C-alpha positions as CSV (number, residue, x, y, z in Angstrom):
1,X,15.9,-23.0,5.1
2,X,15.2,-20.3,7.6
3,X,11.9,-18.5,8.0
4,X,13.5,-15.4,6.4
5,X,14.6,-17.5,3.4
6,X,11.1,-19.0,3.1
7,X,9.5,-15.6,3.2
8,X,11.9,-14.3,0.5
9,X,11.1,-17.4,-1.7
10,X,7.3,-16.9,-1.1
11,X,7.6,-13.2,-2.0
12,X,9.3,-14.1,-5.3
13,X,7.0,-17.0,-6.2
14,X,3.8,-15.1,-5.4
15,X,5.0,-12.1,-7.4
16,X,5.8,-14.3,-10.4
17,X,2.5,-16.1,-10.2
18,X,0.6,-12.8,-9.9
19,X,2.4,-11.2,-12.8
20,X,2.0,-14.3,-14.8
21,X,-1.7,-14.5,-14.3
22,X,-2.1,-10.8,-15.1
23,X,0.0,-11.1,-18.2
24,X,-2.1,-14.1,-19.4
25,X,-5.3,-12.1,-18.7
26,X,-3.9,-9.1,-20.7
27,X,-3.0,-11.3,-23.6
28,X,-6.4,-12.9,-23.6
29,X,-8.0,-9.5,-23.6
30,X,-5.5,-8.2,-26.2
31,X,-4.7,-5.1,-24.1
32,X,-2.8,-4.0,-21.0
33,X,-5.3,-4.3,-18.3
34,X,-5.6,-1.6,-15.5
35,X,-4.7,-4.1,-12.8
36,X,-1.5,-5.2,-14.6
37,X,-0.5,-1.6,-15.1
38,X,-1.2,-0.9,-11.4
39,X,0.9,-3.9,-10.4
40,X,3.8,-2.4,-12.3
41,X,3.1,0.9,-10.6
42,X,3.2,-0.7,-7.2
43,X,6.4,-2.5,-8.1
44,X,7.9,0.9,-9.0
45,X,7.4,2.4,-5.5
46,X,9.7,-0.1,-3.8
47,X,12.5,2.4,-3.7
48,X,10.4,4.5,-1.3
49,X,10.4,1.7,1.2
50,X,13.9,2.7,2.4
51,X,12.9,6.3,3.3
52,X,9.7,5.0,4.8
53,X,11.7,2.5,6.9
54,X,13.9,5.3,8.1
55,X,10.9,7.4,9.1
56,X,9.2,4.5,10.9
57,X,12.3,3.1,12.6
58,X,12.1,-0.2,10.8
59,X,14.8,-2.8,10.4
60,X,14.9,-6.2,8.7
61,X,16.3,-9.6,9.6
62,X,20.0,-9.6,9.0
63,X,19.7,-13.0,7.3
64,X,17.9,-11.4,4.3
65,X,20.3,-10.4,1.5
66,X,20.7,-6.7,1.1
67,X,20.4,-4.3,-1.8
68,X,23.4,-2.1,-2.4
69,X,23.0,1.2,-0.5
70,X,22.6,3.4,-3.5
71,X,21.0,6.8,-2.9
72,X,17.7,6.6,-1.0
73,X,18.0,2.8,-1.0
74,X,20.6,3.2,1.8
75,X,18.2,4.9,4.2
76,X,17.0,1.6,5.9
77,X,19.1,1.1,9.0
78,X,21.0,-2.1,8.4
79,X,20.1,-2.2,4.8
80,X,17.1,-2.7,2.5
81,X,16.7,-6.5,1.7
82,X,16.2,-7.8,-1.8
83,X,12.7,-8.9,-0.9
84,X,11.6,-5.3,-1.3
85,X,11.2,-5.0,-5.1
86,X,9.2,-8.2,-5.7
87,X,7.8,-8.2,-2.1
88,X,6.1,-4.9,-2.8
89,X,4.1,-6.5,-5.6
90,X,3.0,-9.3,-3.2
91,X,2.4,-6.9,-0.3
92,X,0.6,-4.1,-2.3
93,X,-0.8,-5.6,-5.5
94,X,-2.4,-8.7,-4.0
95,X,-4.7,-6.7,-1.7
96,X,-5.6,-4.3,-4.5
97,X,-6.6,-7.3,-6.7
98,X,-8.7,-8.8,-3.8
99,X,-10.4,-5.5,-3.2
100,X,-11.2,-4.9,-6.9
101,X,-12.5,-8.5,-7.1
102,X,-14.5,-8.6,-3.9
103,X,-16.1,-5.1,-3.9
104,X,-18.5,-5.5,-6.9
105,X,-19.6,-8.9,-5.7
106,X,-20.4,-7.5,-2.2
107,X,-22.2,-4.6,-3.8
108,X,-24.3,-6.9,-6.0
109,X,-25.1,-9.1,-3.0
110,X,-26.1,-6.3,-0.7
111,X,-27.6,-4.0,-3.3
112,X,-25.2,-1.1,-2.4
113,X,-23.5,1.5,-4.5
114,X,-20.5,0.0,-6.2
115,X,-18.1,3.0,-5.7
116,X,-19.0,3.5,-2.1
117,X,-18.7,-0.3,-1.5
118,X,-15.3,-0.3,-3.3
119,X,-14.0,2.5,-1.0
120,X,-15.4,0.9,2.1
121,X,-13.9,-2.5,1.3
122,X,-10.6,-0.8,0.4
123,X,-10.3,0.9,3.8
124,X,-11.5,-2.0,5.9
125,X,-9.7,-4.8,4.1
126,X,-6.6,-2.7,3.4
127,X,-6.2,-1.9,7.1
128,X,-6.8,-5.5,8.2
129,X,-4.4,-6.8,5.5
130,X,-1.6,-4.5,6.6
131,X,-2.2,-5.0,10.4
132,X,-2.3,-8.7,10.1
133,X,0.8,-8.9,7.8
134,X,2.8,-6.5,10.0
135,X,2.1,-8.4,13.2
136,X,2.8,-11.8,11.6
137,X,6.0,-10.5,10.0
138,X,7.3,-9.0,13.3
139,X,6.5,-12.2,15.1
140,X,8.4,-14.2,12.5
141,X,11.3,-11.8,12.8
142,X,11.3,-10.7,9.2
143,X,11.1,-7.0,10.2
144,X,10.7,-5.0,13.4
145,X,10.2,-1.4,14.6
146,X,12.3,0.4,17.2
147,X,9.9,3.2,18.0
148,X,6.2,4.1,17.9
149,X,3.7,6.8,19.0
150,X,2.2,6.8,22.4
151,X,-1.4,5.6,22.4
152,X,-1.2,4.3,18.9
153,X,1.2,1.4,19.4
154,X,0.5,-2.2,20.1
155,X,3.0,-4.6,21.8
156,X,5.0,-1.7,23.2
157,X,8.2,-2.6,25.0
158,X,8.5,-5.8,23.0
159,X,10.4,-6.7,19.8
160,X,6.9,-6.9,18.1
161,X,6.1,-3.2,18.6
162,X,3.8,-1.8,15.8
163,X,2.4,1.6,15.3
164,X,-1.2,1.8,13.8
165,X,-0.4,4.9,11.8
166,X,1.4,2.6,9.3
167,X,-1.8,0.7,8.7
168,X,-3.7,3.9,8.1
169,X,-1.1,4.9,5.5
170,X,-1.2,1.6,3.7
171,X,-5.0,1.3,3.8
172,X,-5.2,4.7,2.1
173,X,-2.7,3.6,-0.6
174,X,-4.6,0.3,-1.2
175,X,-8.0,2.1,-1.4
176,X,-6.9,4.7,-3.9
177,X,-5.2,2.2,-6.1
178,X,-8.2,-0.1,-6.0
179,X,-10.4,2.8,-7.0
180,X,-8.3,3.7,-10.0
181,X,-8.5,0.1,-11.1
182,X,-12.1,-0.8,-10.1
183,X,-13.9,2.3,-11.1
184,X,-14.9,1.5,-14.7
185,X,-17.2,3.2,-17.2
186,X,-19.9,1.6,-19.3
187,X,-17.2,0.3,-21.6
188,X,-15.2,-1.3,-18.8
189,X,-12.4,1.3,-18.9
190,X,-10.7,2.7,-15.8
191,X,-9.9,6.5,-15.3
192,X,-6.3,6.0,-16.2
193,X,-7.2,3.8,-19.1
194,X,-9.4,6.5,-20.5
195,X,-6.6,9.0,-20.2
196,X,-4.2,6.6,-21.9
197,X,-6.5,6.2,-24.9
198,X,-6.9,10.0,-25.1
199,X,-3.2,10.4,-24.9
200,X,-2.4,7.9,-27.6
201,X,-4.8,5.7,-29.5
202,X,-2.0,3.6,-31.0
203,X,-0.1,2.9,-27.7
204,X,-2.6,3.2,-24.9
205,X,-1.1,0.3,-22.9
206,X,2.3,2.0,-22.7
207,X,0.7,5.2,-21.4
208,X,-1.5,3.3,-19.0
209,X,1.6,1.9,-17.4
210,X,3.3,5.3,-17.3
211,X,0.3,6.8,-15.7
212,X,0.0,4.0,-13.1
213,X,3.7,4.4,-12.2
214,X,3.4,8.1,-11.9
215,X,0.2,8.1,-9.8
216,X,1.4,5.5,-7.4
217,X,4.6,7.5,-6.8
218,X,2.6,10.6,-6.1
219,X,0.1,8.9,-3.8
220,X,2.9,7.3,-1.8
221,X,4.9,10.5,-1.7
222,X,2.0,12.6,-0.5
223,X,1.1,10.1,2.3
224,X,4.8,10.0,3.3
225,X,5.0,13.7,4.0
226,X,3.3,13.6,7.4
227,X,5.4,10.7,8.5
228,X,8.6,12.5,7.4
229,X,7.6,15.6,9.4
230,X,6.9,13.4,12.4
231,X,10.3,11.8,12.0
232,X,12.2,15.1,11.7
233,X,10.3,16.5,14.7
234,X,11.3,13.4,16.7
235,X,7.9,12.9,18.2
236,X,8.0,9.1,18.5
237,X,8.0,8.0,22.1
238,X,7.2,4.3,22.7
239,X,10.2,2.0,22.3
240,X,10.6,-1.7,21.7
241,X,13.2,-3.9,23.4
242,X,16.5,-3.1,21.7
243,X,18.4,-4.2,19.8
244,X,15.8,-5.5,17.4
245,X,18.1,-8.2,16.0
246,X,21.3,-9.7,17.3
247,X,24.3,-8.3,15.6
248,X,22.3,-5.4,14.0
249,X,22.7,-2.0,15.6
250,X,19.5,0.0,16.1
251,X,18.9,3.1,14.1
252,X,20.6,6.1,15.8
253,X,18.4,8.2,18.0
254,X,16.1,5.5,19.1
255,X,15.1,7.3,22.3
256,X,11.6,8.4,23.4
257,X,10.4,11.9,22.9
258,X,8.7,14.2,25.5
259,X,6.1,15.1,22.8
260,X,5.3,11.6,21.7
261,X,1.6,11.6,22.6
262,X,0.7,14.9,21.0
263,X,2.9,14.1,18.0
264,X,1.5,10.7,17.5
265,X,-2.1,11.8,17.7
266,X,-1.4,14.6,15.4
267,X,0.1,12.3,12.8
268,X,-2.8,9.9,13.1
269,X,-5.3,12.8,12.7
270,X,-3.5,14.1,9.6
271,X,-3.4,10.6,8.0
272,X,-7.1,10.0,8.8
273,X,-8.0,13.5,7.5
274,X,-6.1,12.7,4.2
275,X,-8.0,9.5,3.8
276,X,-11.4,11.1,4.6
277,X,-10.6,14.0,2.2
278,X,-9.8,11.5,-0.6
279,X,-13.0,9.5,0.0
280,X,-15.1,12.7,0.3
281,X,-13.7,14.1,-3.0
282,X,-14.3,10.8,-4.8
283,X,-17.9,10.5,-3.5
284,X,-18.7,14.1,-4.3
285,X,-17.2,14.3,-7.8
286,X,-17.8,10.8,-9.1
287,X,-21.3,10.4,-10.6
288,X,-21.2,6.6,-10.1
289,X,-21.0,7.2,-6.4
290,X,-24.6,8.4,-6.5
291,X,-26.0,5.7,-8.7
292,X,-28.0,2.9,-7.0
293,X,-26.6,-0.5,-7.6
294,X,-29.6,-2.0,-9.5
295,X,-29.8,1.1,-11.8
296,X,-26.1,0.8,-12.4
297,X,-26.4,-2.8,-13.5
298,X,-29.1,-1.9,-16.0
299,X,-26.9,1.0,-17.3
300,X,-24.0,-1.4,-17.9
301,X,-26.2,-3.9,-19.6
302,X,-27.7,-1.2,-21.8
303,X,-24.2,0.0,-22.7
304,X,-23.3,-3.4,-24.0
């Protein structure tokens, strides 16, 4: 079996294992848990991968079976592979699970505020997860990028080119999703879970899933807008060695832009500003972000 086939198999197996574990946990707790609902939500954004591939000049190994090019699913140059639906759960839900699991333990060990620690771990781990995964995937030949932004691209001029703005994008997505799961009240309920109970006391699990799907779609779409503008403005400049794969034509228009440096720095600044604005808003409006960790543990214990 080729490395592409092994990657596809690993994506499917890890997704089945993750969903299986989350389902067992939900059945044990007799409710749809926030992390299970968020995993469903992250699965639901896989269709946005094709427009994102188009905007970031991404292509996949021709050996990977392709999804029919229906509507936006046809925007990936050379086709969107079948690993995308289940792969999105592995690629996005796994880091969210790790962040939600690790952050409170780090906060307890260091005596730091749980919300601020959750956000910090989300940004740092999310960026490292995406960067490491992207570099490894490009080296293995599972996917590659034709163009990048001057000053923000590593391995320029090689088939392994990667633009760091993508990791900023994904770190923001992971951080916000982790916050929506890991921020719990004294009764252990997340913000979306509280909304779901208020919406329907008889079917809160259904509404929690609906809310998680809707919120992940909105987060991804909002973060995608600056990338879309940069793509339409044709400000990418750095190129990889083309073609990316034998027998697969590169995306049309894979030529450098005269405005690449300014455009790339502007895109990075906008994405960082969006991340900073989200964190600032959470820290400013969430009362738990101002509660010392020891006092917070006492409050939880008192709440039963």
